[in-house]
C-alpha positions as CSV (number, residue, x, y, z in Angstrom):
1,M,121.6,121.2,85.8
2,A,122.5,118.6,83.2
3,K,125.5,119.3,81.0
4,I,124.8,119.8,77.3
5,R,127.2,117.8,75.1
6,I,127.5,118.8,71.5
7,K,128.0,116.0,69.1
8,N,131.5,115.7,67.7
9,I,132.6,118.7,69.9
10,G,136.1,117.3,69.9
11,K,136.3,117.7,66.1
12,V,134.8,121.2,66.3
13,I,137.4,122.3,68.9
14,A,140.2,120.7,66.8
15,L,139.1,122.8,63.8
16,L,139.1,125.9,66.0
17,M,142.6,125.1,67.2
18,R,143.9,124.6,63.6
19,G,142.1,127.8,62.5
20,I,143.5,130.0,65.2
21,G,146.9,128.2,65.1
22,A,147.3,129.1,61.4
23,T,147.1,132.8,62.3
24,L,149.5,132.8,65.2
25,R,153.1,134.1,65.0
26,F,155.4,131.6,66.8
27,E,158.7,132.4,68.4
28,V,160.6,129.4,69.6
29,E,163.4,129.1,72.1
30,D,164.8,125.6,72.0
31,K,167.0,125.0,75.1
32,A,166.3,121.3,75.1
33,G,167.3,120.2,71.6
34,A,163.7,119.3,70.8
35,F,164.2,119.7,67.1
36,D,167.0,117.1,67.0
37,T,165.6,114.6,64.5
38,S,167.4,111.7,66.2
39,R,165.9,112.3,69.6
40,P,163.5,109.7,71.1
41,G,160.1,110.5,72.5
42,W,160.1,112.7,75.5
43,I,157.6,113.5,78.4
44,W,156.2,117.0,77.8
45,A,155.2,118.9,80.9
46,F,153.0,122.0,80.4
47,W,150.4,123.7,82.6
48,H,146.7,122.9,82.1
49,N,145.8,126.4,81.0
50,R,148.4,126.5,78.2
51,M,147.3,123.2,76.5
52,F,145.4,124.9,73.6
53,V,148.4,125.2,71.3
54,I,150.3,122.0,72.3
55,P,148.6,119.5,69.9
56,Y,148.9,122.1,67.1
57,I,152.6,122.7,67.5
58,H,153.3,119.0,67.9
59,E,151.6,118.3,64.6
60,L,153.3,121.3,63.0
61,W,156.9,120.5,64.1
62,F,157.0,116.9,65.4
63,A,154.5,115.0,63.4
64,H,157.1,112.3,62.8
65,I,157.1,111.4,66.5
66,P,153.9,109.6,67.6
67,G,152.2,111.1,70.7
68,A,150.1,110.2,73.7
69,I,148.4,112.2,76.4
70,L,147.1,111.7,79.9
71,S,143.5,112.8,80.4
72,S,141.0,112.5,83.2
73,P,138.1,110.0,83.1
74,S,135.6,112.8,83.3
75,G,133.4,114.1,80.4
76,D,135.8,117.0,80.0
77,G,138.7,114.5,79.8
78,Q,136.8,112.7,77.0
79,I,136.6,115.9,75.0
80,I,140.3,116.5,75.5
81,A,141.0,112.9,74.4
82,D,138.8,113.4,71.3
83,V,140.5,116.7,70.4
84,C,144.0,115.2,70.7
85,A,143.0,112.1,68.7
86,T,142.4,114.3,65.7
87,F,146.1,115.4,66.1
88,G,147.3,111.8,66.2
89,F,147.6,111.4,70.0
90,E,146.5,108.3,71.9
91,A,144.9,108.9,75.3
92,A,145.3,107.2,78.6
93,R,142.5,108.0,81.0
94,G,143.3,108.4,84.7
95,S,142.8,110.7,87.7
96,S,145.0,111.8,90.5
97,S,141.9,111.8,92.8
98,K,141.2,108.1,92.0
99,P,144.3,106.0,92.8
100,Q,143.3,102.8,91.0
101,K,142.5,104.7,87.7
102,G,145.6,106.8,88.2
103,L,147.8,103.8,88.6
104,A,146.3,102.2,85.5
105,A,146.9,105.3,83.5
106,L,150.5,105.5,84.9
107,I,151.2,102.0,83.6
108,M,149.7,102.9,80.2
109,M,151.8,106.0,80.0
110,A,155.0,104.0,81.0
111,E,154.3,101.7,78.0
112,K,153.9,104.7,75.7
113,V,157.2,106.1,76.9
114,K,158.9,102.8,76.2
115,E,157.4,102.9,72.7
116,G,159.2,106.1,72.0
117,R,156.2,108.4,71.9
118,D,156.1,112.0,73.0
119,I,153.9,112.1,76.1
120,G,151.8,115.1,77.0
121,I,151.0,115.7,80.7
122,T,149.4,118.7,82.5
123,P,150.8,118.1,86.0
124,D,148.5,120.5,87.7
125,G,145.4,118.9,86.2
126,P,142.7,117.8,86.1
127,R,141.5,119.9,89.2
128,G,144.4,121.9,90.3
129,P,145.5,123.8,92.3
130,I,146.8,125.9,89.4
131,Y,150.5,125.8,88.9
132,H,151.0,123.1,91.5
133,L,152.8,120.1,90.1
134,Q,151.2,116.8,91.2
135,P,153.6,113.9,91.8
136,G,152.4,111.6,88.9
137,I,154.8,113.0,86.3
138,I,157.8,112.5,88.7
139,K,156.6,108.9,89.3
140,L,156.4,108.3,85.6
141,G,159.9,109.6,85.1
142,Q,161.1,107.5,88.0
143,L,159.4,104.4,86.7
144,T,160.6,104.7,83.1
145,G,163.8,106.8,83.2
146,G,162.1,108.9,80.5
147,I,163.3,112.4,79.6
148,I,161.1,115.2,80.9
149,M,160.9,118.4,79.0
150,P,159.3,121.5,80.6
151,V,157.3,123.4,78.0
152,R,156.5,127.1,78.6
153,V,154.0,128.9,76.5
154,E,153.5,132.7,76.6
155,Y,150.7,134.6,74.7
156,S,150.9,138.2,73.7
157,R,147.1,138.4,73.7
158,A,144.7,135.9,75.1
159,I,141.3,135.5,76.7
160,R,141.5,134.3,80.3
161,F,138.5,132.2,81.4
162,K,137.1,132.1,84.9
163,T,137.9,128.4,85.4
164,W,140.1,126.8,88.1
165,D,143.1,126.9,85.8
166,Q,142.4,130.4,84.4
167,F,142.4,128.8,80.9
168,L,144.1,130.9,78.2
169,L,142.7,131.1,74.7
170,P,145.1,132.9,72.4
171,L,143.5,135.5,70.1
172,P,144.0,135.2,66.4
173,F,147.1,136.8,65.0
174,S,148.7,137.1,68.4
175,K,152.3,136.2,69.2
176,V,153.1,132.9,70.9
177,K,156.5,132.3,72.5
178,V,157.2,128.6,73.0
179,I,160.2,127.8,75.3
180,F,161.5,124.2,75.4
181,E,163.3,124.3,78.7
182,P,166.4,122.0,79.4
183,T,165.4,118.4,79.9
184,M,165.7,116.5,83.1
185,T,165.6,112.8,84.2
186,V,164.5,111.5,87.5
187,P,166.6,109.0,89.5
188,R,165.0,105.5,89.9
189,K,165.7,105.4,93.7
190,M,164.9,108.5,95.8
191,S,164.0,109.3,99.4
192,E,160.9,111.3,100.1
193,E,163.0,114.4,100.5
194,E,164.8,113.8,97.2
195,F,161.4,113.1,95.4
196,E,160.1,116.5,96.7
197,E,163.3,118.2,95.5
198,E,162.7,116.8,92.0
199,R,159.1,117.8,92.1
200,L,159.9,121.4,93.0
201,K,162.7,121.5,90.4
202,L,160.3,120.7,87.6
203,E,157.6,123.0,89.0
204,K,160.1,125.9,89.0
205,A,161.3,125.1,85.5
206,M,157.8,125.3,84.2
207,G,157.3,128.9,85.4
208,Q,153.8,130.4,85.3
């Protein structure tokens, strides 16, 4: 069956995000120093099913820092790119399942890190498994020396969709707890065992 694409769906979703976002009650726990106005751009790591509020809170609290995101080259990835563009994020298109495109996106993201942008990555996307951290974000940290910040998002009330990531849509007027976990950096040179240790360390810090 052919997929139906709604014209300007990215803008429609962005309006929905802003509409719902304006009703949410946010509680913030900043263990990272994310609100330090002198900080450079960081690499934000958050799970795929928690991405709904990320562009909104970045625009709300960190609009002074330009942003960029990694999205898949699929149609759904294009929608995500269109949504985030309305919040001022540039998009690099790549896929962990297609090495050449993934490498190109990694290089683009590395350039954005060096420009001082906040980089948004869902390391279990675009296909999962859910809550399994793929190696790309560790490679990016290794390549750039960029600071990685795990971002945890908890909703008091949300609709859970029957998708691979069990996507969560917060209900209007619900409470959202945003936890900026302590930052980490990745050594430039690592053995395979050390690389896996760093991957597991970040995966654990992100919780579920």
